[in-house]
VEXDRENKOL-49140 format. One record per residue: residue number from 1; residue in one letter; x, y, z of N, C-alpha, C in turn. Coordinates in pm, whole numbers. Layout:
[NUM A [X Y Z] [X Y Z] [X Y Z]];
...
This chain:
[1 M [1353 1305 555] [1223 1373 539] [1134 1287 451]];
[2 T [1024 1238 506] [929 1161 426] [861 1254 329]];
[3 N [859 1217 202] [812 1311 102] [757 1235 -16]];
[4 L [649 1284 -73] [590 1221 -190] [687 1214 -306]];
[5 W [786 1303 -304] [870 1317 -423] [1010 1261 -400]];
[6 D [1023 1165 -307] [1152 1097 -293] [1190 1033 -425]];
[7 K [1320 1018 -447] [1371 955 -568] [1315 814 -582]];
[8 R [1259 784 -699] [1199 653 -720] [1230 601 -860]];
[9 K [1240 470 -871] [1257 406 -1000] [1126 415 -1075]];
[10 K [1133 428 -1207] [1012 449 -1286] [940 318 -1313]];
[11 T [867 270 -1215] [781 154 -1232] [650 184 -1164]];
[12 V [545 111 -1201] [416 136 -1138] [421 106 -990]];
[13 A [504 10 -949] [513 -23 -807] [557 98 -726]];
[14 T [651 174 -780] [700 288 -704] [607 407 -718]];
[15 V [534 417 -828] [433 523 -838] [324 496 -736]];
[16 V [282 368 -723] [184 333 -622] [238 363 -484]];
[17 A [366 331 -462] [426 357 -331] [416 505 -296]];
[18 A [431 591 -396] [422 734 -370] [285 772 -316]];
[19 L [183 696 -352] [48 725 -304] [33 688 -158]];
[20 F [119 597 -109] [102 547 26] [184 626 127]];
[21 I [274 715 82] [367 782 171] [343 931 165]];
[22 F [301 990 274] [284 1134 276] [304 1184 417]];
[23 S [362 1303 430] [383 1360 563] [268 1453 596]];
[24 V [245 1469 725] [140 1557 771] [206 1680 832]];
[25 V [197 1793 763] [261 1916 807] [154 2023 820]];
[26 G [135 2078 938] [31 2178 959] [75 2316 913]];
[27 F [-14 2386 846] [14 2522 803] [-96 2616 855]];
[28 G [-153 2582 970] [-262 2666 1022] [-383 2659 932]];
[29 L [-415 2537 883] [-520 2523 783] [-649 2467 843]];
[30 A [-664 2475 972] [-771 2403 1039] [-909 2438 986]];
[31 T [-926 2557 930] [-1059 2596 884] [-1070 2599 731]];
[32 L [-968 2549 664] [-971 2557 518] [-1063 2454 454]];
[33 F [-1084 2341 522] [-1158 2233 458] [-1298 2222 516]];
[34 G [-1389 2191 430] [-1527 2170 469] [-1603 2126 348]];
[35 N [-1732 2117 359] [-1814 2074 246] [-1843 2192 155]];
[36 D [-1735 2250 100] [-1753 2367 15] [-1720 2331 -129]];
[37 S [-1708 2432 -213] [-1693 2412 -357] [-1559 2349 -390]];
[38 P [-1557 2251 -483] [-1430 2194 -528] [-1337 2298 -589]];
[39 A [-1393 2410 -637] [-1311 2514 -699] [-1250 2610 -598]];
[40 R [-1281 2593 -472] [-1229 2685 -373] [-1076 2680 -370]];
[41 V [-1012 2795 -370] [-866 2803 -370] [-817 2790 -226]];
[42 L [-731 2691 -203] [-676 2667 -70] [-541 2734 -50]];
[43 A [-467 2748 -160] [-336 2813 -152] [-297 2858 -292]];
[44 T [-210 2957 -298] [-148 2994 -426] [2 2987 -408]];
[45 V [69 2935 -509] [215 2919 -507] [268 2992 -629]];
[46 N [332 3105 -607] [379 3188 -717] [266 3213 -817]];
[47 N [151 3250 -761] [32 3286 -840] [-35 3167 -909]];
[48 R [6 3045 -876] [-62 2926 -929] [-144 2864 -818]];
[49 E [-270 2835 -848] [-366 2797 -745] [-363 2646 -716]];
[50 I [-393 2615 -591] [-423 2478 -550] [-565 2482 -495]];
[51 T [-652 2404 -556] [-793 2407 -517] [-829 2285 -433]];
[52 R [-947 2292 -376] [-996 2177 -301] [-1002 2053 -389]];
[53 Q [-1039 2071 -517] [-1046 1957 -607] [-909 1893 -628]];
[54 D [-804 1972 -631] [-669 1916 -643] [-639 1822 -526]];
[55 V [-680 1862 -407] [-661 1777 -290] [-754 1656 -297]];
[56 D [-876 1676 -348] [-972 1566 -358] [-921 1451 -445]];
[57 V [-838 1483 -544] [-782 1376 -628] [-705 1278 -541]];
[58 W [-619 1332 -454] [-542 1246 -364] [-633 1175 -265]];
[59 I [-730 1247 -209] [-821 1185 -113] [-897 1070 -179]];
[60 G [-937 1089 -304] [-1007 981 -374] [-921 857 -387]];
[61 L [-794 877 -423] [-704 763 -437] [-679 697 -301]];
[62 F [-655 777 -198] [-632 721 -66] [-755 645 -16]];
[63 S [-875 694 -49] [-997 628 -3] [-1011 489 -63]];
[64 V [-963 471 -186] [-966 338 -248] [-875 243 -172]];
[65 I [-761 294 -128] [-660 209 -63] [-694 185 83]];
[66 Y [-730 293 155] [-748 283 299] [-893 284 345]];
[67 G [-985 325 257] [-1124 340 297] [-1157 486 319]];
[68 P [-1285 520 318] [-1328 660 326] [-1290 728 457]];
[69 E [-1258 651 561] [-1222 712 689] [-1092 790 681]];
[70 I [-1015 772 572] [-890 846 555] [-917 995 532]];
[71 D [-1038 1028 493] [-1072 1167 461] [-1097 1245 589]];
[72 D [-988 1297 646] [-1002 1379 765] [-915 1504 751]];
[73 E [-927 1592 848] [-858 1721 841] [-706 1704 835]];
[74 E [-653 1614 916] [-509 1595 922] [-454 1548 788]];
[75 T [-523 1451 726] [-478 1401 597] [-481 1510 492]];
[76 R [-588 1588 490] [-599 1695 390] [-491 1801 410]];
[77 Q [-458 1832 531] [-351 1929 555] [-217 1876 505]];
[78 G [-193 1747 530] [-68 1686 483] [-59 1687 332]];
[79 I [-170 1656 264] [-170 1655 118] [-147 1795 64]];
[80 L [-212 1895 124] [-192 2032 77] [-46 2074 92]];
[81 A [16 2039 204] [156 2072 223] [243 2008 115]];
[82 Q [214 1884 81] [290 1816 -23] [265 1878 -161]];
[83 M [142 1923 -184] [111 1984 -313] [181 2118 -330]];
[84 I [204 2188 -220] [282 2312 -229] [424 2279 -274]];
[85 D [483 2173 -215] [614 2127 -262] [609 2093 -410]];
[86 E [505 2022 -449] [492 1980 -589] [488 2100 -683]];
[87 R [415 2200 -645] [400 2316 -733] [534 2385 -758]];
[88 V [613 2407 -652] [740 2477 -674] [837 2390 -754]];
[89 L [830 2259 -736] [917 2170 -813] [876 2166 -959]];
[90 L [747 2163 -986] [701 2162 -1125] [735 2294 -1195]];
[91 Q [726 2404 -1122] [764 2533 -1181] [914 2534 -1213]];
[92 A [995 2476 -1125] [1139 2467 -1152] [1166 2378 -1271]];
[93 A [1092 2268 -1282] [1109 2178 -1397] [1075 2249 -1527]];
[94 D [969 2329 -1522] [928 2402 -1641] [1035 2503 -1684]];
[95 E [1093 2570 -1586] [1198 2668 -1616] [1322 2601 -1675]];
[96 K [1347 2478 -1636] [1464 2405 -1686] [1431 2317 -1807]];
[97 D [1308 2330 -1859] [1263 2250 -1974] [1275 2101 -1947]];
[98 V [1244 2060 -1825] [1248 1919 -1787] [1109 1861 -1807]];
[99 T [1101 1750 -1879] [974 1683 -1905] [988 1534 -1875]];
[100 A [875 1466 -1874] [874 1321 -1855] [849 1254 -1989]];
[101 D [903 1133 -2004] [881 1056 -2126] [733 1018 -2137]];
[102 A [670 1055 -2248] [526 1033 -2263] [490 885 -2257]];
[103 G [572 801 -2316] [544 658 -2314] [549 601 -2174]];
[104 E [646 646 -2096] [656 598 -1959] [537 645 -1875]];
[105 V [493 767 -1901] [377 818 -1829] [253 735 -1860]];
[106 E [231 708 -1989] [115 630 -2029] [118 491 -1965]];
[107 E [234 427 -1972] [246 292 -1917] [223 291 -1767]];
[108 A [288 383 -1697] [274 387 -1552] [132 422 -1510]];
[109 A [69 516 -1582] [-68 555 -1548] [-165 439 -1569]];
[110 D [-148 366 -1679] [-235 250 -1705] [-216 142 -1599]];
[111 E [-92 114 -1563] [-67 11 -1465] [-116 53 -1326]];
[112 L [-102 181 -1295] [-153 230 -1167] [-304 216 -1162]];
[113 W [-370 251 -1270] [-516 237 -1274] [-556 91 -1253]];
[114 Q [-485 -1 -1317] [-517 -142 -1302] [-495 -189 -1158]];
[115 A [-388 -141 -1095] [-361 -179 -956] [-470 -126 -864]];
[116 L [-514 -2 -886] [-620 55 -804] [-753 -15 -831]];
[117 A [-777 -53 -957] [-900 -125 -991] [-905 -259 -919]];
[118 M [-792 -326 -912] [-786 -452 -840] [-818 -431 -693]];
[119 Q [-766 -323 -637] [-792 -291 -497] [-940 -262 -475]];
[120 A [-1002 -193 -572] [-1141 -151 -557] [-1240 -260 -592]];
[121 G [-1195 -362 -665] [-1284 -470 -705] [-1326 -467 -849]];
[122 G [-1266 -379 -929] [-1297 -373 -1071] [-1297 -230 -1122]];
[123 D [-1299 -216 -1256] [-1296 -84 -1318] [-1415 2 -1276]];
[124 S [-1534 -56 -1284] [-1654 23 -1254] [-1658 64 -1107]];
[125 E [-1613 -28 -1020] [-1609 5 -877] [-1509 116 -850]];
[126 L [-1395 113 -919] [-1296 218 -903] [-1350 351 -952]];
[127 S [-1410 351 -1068] [-1466 475 -1122] [-1571 534 -1028]];
[128 S [-1652 446 -969] [-1755 492 -877] [-1694 551 -750]];
[129 A [-1593 482 -696] [-1529 530 -573] [-1461 664 -595]];
[130 L [-1391 678 -708] [-1324 804 -737] [-1425 913 -773]];
[131 G [-1532 873 -839] [-1633 969 -879] [-1697 1040 -763]];
[132 A [-1700 974 -647] [-1755 1038 -527] [-1677 1161 -488]];
[133 Y [-1551 1170 -534] [-1467 1286 -507] [-1445 1371 -632]];
[134 G [-1523 1343 -736] [-1509 1420 -859] [-1382 1387 -936]];
[135 V [-1327 1267 -914] [-1200 1228 -975] [-1225 1137 -1094]];
[136 E [-1159 1167 -1206] [-1171 1085 -1326] [-1038 1020 -1359]];
[137 R [-1040 930 -1455] [-917 860 -1492] [-810 957 -1540]];
[138 S [-851 1062 -1607] [-754 1161 -1655] [-680 1228 -1539]];
[139 D [-747 1239 -1422] [-681 1298 -1306] [-568 1208 -1255]];
[140 V [-591 1076 -1262] [-488 981 -1222] [-370 991 -1318]];
[141 H [-399 1004 -1446] [-293 1021 -1546] [-211 1147 -1516]];
[142 D [-280 1257 -1485] [-210 1382 -1458] [-122 1371 -1334]];
[143 L [-171 1301 -1233] [-93 1283 -1112] [36 1207 -1141]];
[144 V [25 1099 -1218] [144 1021 -1254] [240 1106 -1337]];
[145 H [186 1183 -1429] [270 1270 -1512] [350 1366 -1425]];
[146 R [284 1429 -1329] [354 1524 -1243] [463 1454 -1161]];
[147 A [432 1335 -1110] [531 1261 -1031] [654 1227 -1113]];
[148 L [635 1188 -1237] [749 1150 -1320] [827 1271 -1370]];
[149 V [760 1384 -1387] [833 1507 -1418] [927 1541 -1303]];
[150 I [877 1531 -1180] [960 1563 -1064] [1073 1462 -1049]];
[151 E [1046 1337 -1078] [1154 1238 -1075] [1261 1270 -1179]];
[152 T [1219 1311 -1298] [1315 1349 -1401] [1395 1471 -1359]];
[153 L [1329 1565 -1291] [1400 1681 -1239] [1506 1638 -1139]];
[154 Y [1471 1544 -1054] [1568 1490 -957] [1690 1436 -1032]];
[155 E [1665 1353 -1131] [1775 1292 -1207] [1861 1399 -1274]];
[156 H [1797 1503 -1324] [1870 1612 -1389] [1961 1683 -1289]];
[157 L [1910 1706 -1168] [1986 1779 -1068] [2104 1700 -1012]];
[158 V [2086 1570 -996] [2190 1489 -929] [2287 1426 -1027]];
[159 A [2266 1448 -1155] [2349 1381 -1256] [2497 1413 -1241]];
[160 G [2528 1532 -1196] [2668 1572 -1187] [2733 1546 -1053]];
[161 I [2663 1481 -961] [2721 1456 -829] [2838 1359 -840]];
[162 E [2944 1390 -769] [3063 1304 -771] [3031 1171 -701]];
[163 K [3063 1061 -769] [3031 930 -717] [3120 894 -597]];
[164 T [3064 815 -508] [3138 770 -390] [3253 679 -433]];
[165 T [3370 703 -378] [3488 623 -411] [3497 501 -319]];
[166 S [3581 408 -357] [3604 290 -272] [3661 332 -137]];
[167 E [3747 434 -135] [3804 480 -10] [3696 536 83]];
[168 E [3603 613 27] [3493 666 108] [3403 555 159]];
[169 A [3377 457 73] [3293 345 113] [3360 266 226]];
[170 L [3491 246 215] [3564 172 318] [3562 247 450]];
[171 E [3578 378 445] [3572 457 567] [3436 443 634]];
[172 Y [3329 448 554] [3194 432 610] [3178 292 671]];
[173 Y [3229 192 602] [3221 54 650] [3289 41 786]];
[174 R [3406 99 799] [3482 89 925] [3416 168 1037]];
[175 N [3348 276 1003] [3286 361 1105] [3147 313 1147]];
[176 H [3090 218 1073] [2954 169 1103] [2952 16 1104]];
[177 P [3033 -47 1188] [3044 -194 1184] [2913 -265 1213]];
[178 D [2828 -207 1298] [2702 -274 1332] [2604 -279 1215]];
[179 D [2628 -195 1115] [2538 -194 999] [2566 -308 902]];
[180 F [2676 -378 921] [2719 -477 822] [2743 -612 887]];
[181 V [2641 -657 958] [2645 -787 1024] [2529 -871 974]];
[182 E [2561 -989 926] [2457 -1082 884] [2404 -1153 1008]];
[183 A [2274 -1145 1029] [2213 -1205 1148] [2225 -1357 1143]];
[184 A [2219 -1418 1259] [2215 -1564 1266] [2096 -1615 1187]];
[185 R [2116 -1727 1118] [2009 -1786 1039] [1998 -1934 1071]];
[186 I [1882 -1986 1045] [1861 -2130 1064] [1795 -2189 940]];
[187 R [1814 -2318 924] [1743 -2394 820] [1658 -2497 891]];
[188 A [1529 -2495 863] [1436 -2582 933] [1338 -2647 836]];
[189 R [1282 -2757 882] [1169 -2821 813] [1045 -2805 901]];
[190 H [930 -2815 839] [809 -2818 921] [701 -2900 852]];
[191 I [610 -2945 936] [488 -3011 888] [372 -2926 939]];
[192 L [285 -2883 849] [169 -2800 883] [41 -2879 860]];
[193 V [-41 -2888 965] [-170 -2957 952] [-280 -2869 1011]];
[194 E [-402 -2911 988] [-516 -2827 1025] [-554 -2839 1172]];
[195 T [-541 -2960 1230] [-589 -2979 1366] [-476 -3020 1460]];
[196 E [-495 -2989 1587] [-396 -3028 1688] [-391 -3180 1703]];
[197 E [-504 -3244 1687] [-509 -3390 1697] [-421 -3454 1591]];
[198 E [-432 -3408 1468] [-349 -3463 1361] [-202 -3436 1386]];
[199 A [-170 -3318 1436] [-31 -3284 1466] [26 -3376 1574]];
[200 N [-53 -3402 1679] [-6 -3490 1786] [15 -3632 1736]];
[201 D [-71 -3676 1645] [-56 -3810 1587] [74 -3820 1507]];
[202 L [105 -3717 1429] [229 -3718 1351] [351 -3709 1443]];
[203 L [337 -3633 1551] [448 -3622 1646] [479 -3758 1708]];
[204 E [376 -3836 1739] [396 -3970 1792] [468 -4059 1690]];
[205 Q [430 -4046 1563] [497 -4125 1459] [646 -4087 1450]];
[206 L [675 -3959 1463] [815 -3915 1460] [892 -3971 1579]];
[207 E [829 -3970 1695] [894 -4023 1815] [918 -4173 1803]];
[208 D [837 -4239 1720] [853 -4383 1698] [952 -4414 1586]];
[209 G [1013 -4309 1528] [1118 -4329 1429] [1080 -4299 1285]];
[210 A [959 -4243 1261] [920 -4210 1124] [1009 -4100 1069]];
[211 D [1024 -4098 937] [1108 -3998 871] [1032 -3866 857]];
[212 F [1093 -3756 907] [1028 -3626 907] [994 -3581 765]];
[213 A [1091 -3592 673] [1069 -3545 535] [957 -3622 468]];
[214 T [949 -3751 496] [843 -3832 434] [706 -3789 484]];
[215 L [694 -3770 616] [566 -3727 671] [527 -3588 621]];
[216 A [625 -3499 609] [597 -3365 556] [545 -3374 413]];
[217 H [609 -3456 333] [568 -3472 193] [426 -3526 184]];
[218 E [391 -3616 276] [260 -3682 268] [148 -3603 334]];
[219 H [179 -3522 436] [73 -3464 518] [71 -3311 524]];
[220 S [181 -3245 497] [186 -3100 522] [96 -3022 427]];
[221 L [26 -2925 483] [-60 -2837 403] [18 -2729 331]];
[222 D [144 -2710 371] [231 -2613 304] [287 -2681 179]];
[223 E [215 -2665 68] [250 -2739 -53] [388 -2702 -106]];
[224 H [426 -2576 -88] [555 -2532 -141] [671 -2605 -75]];
[225 S [667 -2617 58] [775 -2686 126] [754 -2837 133]];
[226 A [629 -2882 123] [601 -3026 133] [676 -3105 27]];
[227 V [685 -3050 -93] [754 -3121 -201] [903 -3134 -174]];
[228 E [953 -3052 -81] [1094 -3058 -42] [1109 -3125 95]];
[229 G [1010 -3204 131] [1017 -3270 261] [1000 -3174 377]];
[230 G [929 -3066 354] [905 -2966 458] [1017 -2865 474]];
[231 D [1118 -2871 388] [1236 -2784 400] [1199 -2640 367]];
[232 L [1225 -2550 462] [1197 -2408 444] [1320 -2330 400]];
[233 G [1435 -2398 390] [1558 -2328 358] [1605 -2244 475]];
[234 F [1705 -2162 450] [1758 -2075 556] [1671 -1950 570]];
[235 F [1651 -1906 692] [1580 -1781 717] [1632 -1719 846]];
[236 G [1616 -1588 854] [1664 -1513 970] [1550 -1461 1054]];
[237 P [1582 -1385 1158] [1479 -1326 1244] [1383 -1238 1164]];
[238 G [1255 -1250 1196] [1154 -1168 1131] [1093 -1228 1007]];
[239 A [1146 -1342 961] [1095 -1403 837] [968 -1484 860]];
[240 M [949 -1533 980] [834 -1617 1012] [749 -1550 1119]];
[241 V [627 -1600 1136] [541 -1546 1241] [607 -1571 1377]];
[242 P [585 -1483 1475] [659 -1490 1601] [650 -1624 1673]];
[243 E [531 -1684 1676] [515 -1811 1748] [604 -1920 1689]];
[244 F [612 -1922 1557] [694 -2021 1487] [842 -1990 1509]];
[245 E [878 -1864 1491] [1019 -1825 1501] [1077 -1851 1639]];
[246 E [1002 -1820 1742] [1052 -1836 1878] [1090 -1981 1905]];
[247 V [1006 -2072 1863] [1034 -2215 1886] [1148 -2261 1798]];
[248 A [1145 -2222 1669] [1246 -2271 1575] [1386 -2228 1617]];
[249 F [1403 -2105 1657] [1536 -2057 1694] [1585 -2115 1827]];
[250 A [1493 -2165 1908] [1532 -2222 2037] [1574 -2369 2026]];
[251 L [1549 -2433 1914] [1582 -2574 1897] [1732 -2594 1879]];
[252 E [1778 -2712 1915] [1913 -2756 1883] [1911 -2823 1746]];
[253 V [2024 -2822 1676] [2031 -2888 1546] [1994 -3035 1562]];
[254 G [1901 -3080 1478] [1854 -3218 1483] [1734 -3239 1572]];
[255 Q [1699 -3138 1652] [1588 -3150 1747] [1455 -3121 1679]];
[256 T [1350 -3191 1724] [1215 -3171 1674] [1130 -3107 1784]];
[257 S [1048 -3013 1747] [967 -2940 1845] [844 -3018 1887]];
[258 E [779 -2967 1989] [642 -3006 2020] [550 -2939 1917]];
[259 V [421 -2960 1931] [326 -2899 1839] [322 -2747 1865]];
[260 V [328 -2669 1758] [327 -2523 1766] [203 -2470 1694]];
[261 S [126 -2388 1762] [5 -2331 1704] [33 -2191 1652]];
[262 T [-8 -2165 1527] [-1 -2031 1469] [-130 -2003 1395]];
[263 F [-137 -1884 1336] [-252 -1846 1254] [-277 -1947 1142]];
[264 F [-172 -2011 1093] [-184 -2098 977] [-233 -2238 1013]];
[265 G [-218 -2277 1138] [-257 -2411 1178] [-161 -2463 1285]];
[266 Y [-133 -2593 1277] [-47 -2658 1376] [77 -2713 1308]];
[267 H [191 -2679 1366] [320 -2712 1307] [400 -2806 1395]];
[268 I [482 -2887 1329] [593 -2956 1395] [718 -2910 1321]];
[269 I [819 -2869 1397] [938 -2807 1338] [1061 -2891 1371]];
[270 K [1147 -2907 1274] [1275 -2974 1296] [1388 -2882 1249]];
[271 L [1485 -2858 1337] [1598 -2773 1302] [1706 -2856 1234]];
[272 E [1747 -2812 1114] [1847 -2885 1036] [1986 -2824 1047]];
[273 E [1995 -2691 1036] [2125 -2625 1039] [2112 -2488 1105]];
[274 R [2226 -2438 1153] [2229 -2305 1212] [2359 -2236 1171]];
[275 T [2350 -2110 1131] [2469 -2030 1106] [2470 -1914 1204]];
[276 E [2583 -1884 1260] [2592 -1776 1357] [2605 -1641 1287]];
[277 A [2573 -1536 1360] [2589 -1400 1307] [2735 -1377 1269]];
[278 R [2756 -1303 1161] [2892 -1276 1117] [2898 -1140 1049]];
[279 P [3012 -1073 1058] [3027 -946 985] [3046 -973 836]];
[280 F [2986 -891 753] [3009 -899 610] [3150 -848 579]];
[281 D [3217 -914 487] [3343 -860 436] [3314 -735 355]];
[282 F [3408 -643 352] [3388 -518 277] [3354 -545 131]];
[283 A [3421 -644 71] [3396 -674 -70] [3251 -714 -95]];
[284 E [3186 -773 4] [3047 -816 -12] [2950 -699 -14]];
[285 V [2988 -589 48] [2893 -478 65] [2940 -348 1]];
[286 E [3056 -349 -61] [3112 -225 -115] [3017 -155 -210]];
[287 E [2963 -229 -307] [2876 -165 -407] [2748 -113 -344]];
[288 N [2696 -185 -246] [2575 -138 -178] [2602 -10 -100]];
[289 I [2719 -3 -37] [2754 119 37] [2766 236 -59]];
[290 K [2833 214 -172] [2847 322 -270] [2711 371 -317]];
[291 A [2623 276 -349] [2490 315 -397] [2413 391 -291]];
[292 S [2424 347 -165] [2352 413 -57] [2404 554 -34]];
[293 L [2536 570 -36] [2593 703 -13] [2565 796 -132]];
[294 D [2569 741 -253] [2533 822 -370] [2388 869 -360]];
[295 Q [2301 778 -315] [2160 813 -301] [2143 925 -198]];
[296 K [2215 914 -87] [2204 1017 17] [2254 1152 -34]];
[297 K [2363 1152 -110] [2412 1278 -167] [2305 1341 -255]];
[298 G [2243 1259 -337] [2138 1310 -425] [2018 1360 -348]];
[299 D [1975 1283 -247] [1860 1323 -167] [1886 1452 -91]];
[300 D [2007 1465 -35] [2042 1588 37] [2041 1709 -56]];
[301 L [2097 1691 -175] [2099 1800 -272] [1957 1840 -312]];
[302 F [1873 1741 -337] [1737 1769 -381] [1656 1833 -269]];
[303 E [1677 1787 -146] [1606 1845 -33] [1644 1991 -14]];
[304 Q [1772 2023 -30] [1815 2162 -19] [1759 2245 -134]];
[305 F [1756 2186 -253] [1699 2254 -370] [1553 2290 -343]];
[306 L [1477 2196 -288] [1337 2222 -257] [1325 2330 -149]];
[307 A [1408 2321 -46] [1402 2421 61] [1428 2561 6]];
[308 D [1525 2573 -86] [1555 2702 -145] [1438 2754 -228]];
[309 L [1373 2663 -302] [1257 2703 -381] [1145 2755 -292]];
[310 L [1122 2688 -182] [1015 2730 -90] [1048 2865 -26]];
[311 D [1177 2886 5] [1217 3015 62] [1193 3130 -34]];
[312 Q [1212 3103 -163] [1199 3207 -264] [1058 3224 -316]];
[313 A [972 3126 -285] [836 3128 -341] [745 3222 -263]];
[314 T [644 3270 -334] [537 3347 -271] [420 3252 -251]];
[315 I [392 3219 -125] [289 3120 -93] [184 3187 -5]];
[316 R [60 3181 -51] [-48 3241 25] [-161 3142 42]];
């Protein structure tokens, strides 16, 4: 279940990620939104109100990231649905005396503001963009505070879950062999230039016996790999743009490609090494399996906890 309140590490990167992930769940709200008062009550959750302005805070933040076109009926319905979840979780946190660390909230809120300001083009531009929705910096702080309270509630609830054993991890490993296969990888060099003419000239030099690494060092526009003679190291499927990848993976070891055109310019590629796909040994993935299964246990518990809260809540 995609949810704003998935378990997250307490860093600004993950707080920002929470802003980018939201589900759209309809509650028959098609007529709730319009150009009406920010104080209009859209829903009550156990007698606690959610107003249009509460939704506008999220819309303001989304508009900075995606542009004003994000402000539509479907998005607002999704945000309201998520805010209903938020309200019951915050009420549960309050009943359990669960709070967020004030220092962490301040740090995360400041870093989030800086990240949004960079997206908007500066502090004043951000303030102006948010101001169009009646959103102030304090609203961003409050949003981060609520998110971290819910994260702390998650940690409180899952703290007593029994950890996955090596035997359980091994059983999962044996039952899901396709999940633990390292894809074939290749190690290649390339020379990147601006024009096809220059690429063809370098290709002729290579055909005449010039050293690939030397030409890459002298001519390649990819400065990072040029210092290594064009060496890109090992990479697997999906690491490079499709046009480059298709040619690189089709080469034989030691073979040099024809000129390849991509968004970046014109490339000549040389394949240096190839490793075939192989299954990971259990020892290589045991800890990752344990962490993944522990995470799923926690997520399942928290999802059921939320479902129970919603069943018991009075929502109008």
